[in-house]
N, C-alpha and C positions, 0 to 999 in steps of 0.2 A: 504494500500500500504506500501511497504518497499523499502528503498533506500540503496543500497550497494556499497559504494566506495571501490575499491580494493586497499587500501593504508594504510600505517602506520598512516597517518594523516586523517583517516576516520572521526574522531570526528570533526575536523576543517572543513572538506569539507561539512559534513552534516549541521553543525551549520551555515556555510556561505550560503548554498543552501536554508535553511529554510527561510531566509530573502526574498526569491523570492515569498513566500506565502503571504507576508504582504498586497499587494494590493487586495487580495481575501478574507481576514479574515472576513470582514463584511458580506460576502455572503455565507460563508461556516461554518459548524460546524466541528471543528477539535479536535480530541481526540487522544492523543499519549500515548502509553505504551511501555514496554520494547521489544515488538515484532514488532508492526506495528503502523501505523497512520490511523485512520478512518477519511475520509473527506466526509461530506454529503452536497449535494447542487445540483443546476441545472447543467446538463451536460456541457453547454458552459463554465461555470465557473470552474467546476471540471477538465475538460481536459486542459484548459488553465493553471490552477494552477499546474497540474502534469507536463505539458510541461516545464513551467518556472523553477520549482524545478529541474527537470532532466537536463535541459540545463545548469543551474547554477552549478550543481555538475559536469557535464561532462566538463565544461570549465576549470576544474582543470587539465585536460590532463590525469587524472588517469582513469583506466577502471572503469566505473560506470554502475550499473544495477538497474533498477526500476522494481519491481514486484507488480502487483495489481490485485485484484478481484473487478469487477465493476458490480453493479446490479441495475435494476429498476423493479418496480412492484412485488417485493417479497411479497407473501401472508403472510409470517410470521413476517414482519416488520411493524411498525406503519406507517400510512400515514402522513408523515412529509411534511408540506407545503413548506419547503425549497427545496424539491426535485422536484418541478414541472418541468416536461419535455416538456409540451406543444406539444404533438405529434398529437393531434386529427386533427388539420388543415392540417398538412403535410401528414397524413395518408389517406386523400381522394384522393391523387394522385395515379395513377396506378404504379405498381412496376417499369416499365421501366422508368417512369418519375423520380421516386425517385433515381434510379441508375444514371441517367444523372445529377440530382441536386447534388448528392454526389460527382461525378467526378468534377463538376464545383467548388464545395466548396474546394476540395483539391487543384485543379489547382490555385485557387485564394488566397491560404494561403501564408502569409509572411514567407520568409526563416529566419531561425535562425543562419545559418552558422555552425551548429553542425551536422556532419555526424552521422547517427544513424541506427541501425538495430533493428528489433522487431519481435516477433512472438506472435500471439494471436489466441484465439478460441472464436467463438461466439456461444452461446447457446440460442436458441429460444424455450421457453417451453410453453406448455399448449394450443396450437392451432392446428387445423387440417391442416393449410396451412404452417406449420413451414418449410417444405422443400422448398416451393416456395420462402419464405423469405431468406433462407440460399443460395439457388442458385442465387437469385438476388444479395445478398451480394457478392458472389464469382465473379459474372460478374463485379460488381463494382470494387472489389479488383484487378482483372486482368487488368482493364482499368484505374486504379487510378494513375499510374505513380510511385507508390511505391512498387508494387508487385515484389517480388524476386522469390519465389517459394512456391509450396504447400509442406507441410511436413505431416507426420502422425499426425492427430488430430489437426493440426493448419496451419496457413498461415504465411510465413515469408515475412517481408517488409524490404526495405532498402531505405534510402534517407535522406533528411534533417529532423531534428527533428520536425520542424513545419509541414511538410507534413505527417510525420509518425503519430503524434498525431491527426492531422486533419482526416487522413484516419480511425484511430481507433474510433474517435468521430463519424464520419459519419456512420460507421458500427453499432455502438451502437444506434445512434439516428434515423436512417432511416429504419432499418430492424427489423422485429418482430412485433407482435401484440401490438398496443399502450396501450392496457389494460392488456397485458400479462406480464409474467416474462421473462426478457432478462438479460443474464449475459455475461461478458467477462472475460477471464483470459489473462493477458498481461505480457510480459517480454520485456523490452526495454534495449538496451545495446549501449554504446559508448566507443570508445578507446580500444576495445578489442585487446589483442595481437594475437588472432587467428581469423582473419576475413575470415570465409569460409561459 
């Protein structure tokens, strides 16, 4: 992931926002270079850490963007125990029940007070039922309370940052083969001068 504050004080904003990762550091592997930060860990921790980092940066009032590529089950990566997603129990549920559980999870999310917009794409790979999973995810998104509109190749969300990150987490966690490769591309924005 990469964080982009649109400000002359981008260094100060980033350094202050990074403090929001402190409560998660013992449960994540974090590696930073001059382009991006790799965070490896369980989805619940990963999405909470990204949310808190983003909300902290956006609290500056400056236009801030977080861009991330998120993956689970990649066949080319080592099976790292820290990434345990625990999907097998939830995957015994029929698709319709997973949609309802995802909607309930977003509805029960605590608000952060940070208005946010996001767009993301879900990629479910390597299964014969991938379109069923994608259509189930689309049904969830349209009923999530954060759905703004469909765009070419992605879905736009709008709402409180807590609900936005919860929606993206639920899309990642509840849809796609639990043993398959699932990825997300996300872009999250706050305080944009062009809110359209």
